[in-house]
N, C-alpha and C positions, 0 to 999 in steps of 0.2 A: 464948430463944437455947442454944444449943444446942455444944455440944462438941466442936471439930473439931479433930485434927491430920492435919497434911497426910501422905499416904502416900512410902515411901522411891524412890518412883519419882518422884513430885514437887520432892520435896528435890534428886532426881538433877538432876532438867529448869531448876529455877529455878537451880541451881549452873552448868550449864552455858550457863544465857541470862545471867548476870554475868559470866562468863568470857569468851564471845564478846565484851557489850561492853569488858568489859577492854582484849582485844585489839585492837580499835576505835583506843578510842581509845590507845593505845600506839603504837599505826601513824602515827593521826593526830598524837600529839603528836612523834614521829620525825622528817618528814614538813615539819613546821611548824619542827624545831630546822634542819635544813637548809636550805631556804629563807629562814631567817633566817642562816643561815650564811654563803652566796651573794649574798643582799644588802644583807649588811651590811659583805661583805669579810675 
């Protein structure tokens, strides 16, 4: 088994992927709450 340390570029890409996922989840959550308010009155 070899030791592995990610490079700075790999860390930045990983953070970008997580940030994009969080952005999508936030948008979907906002849409869901707006639809729920419209349906519920």
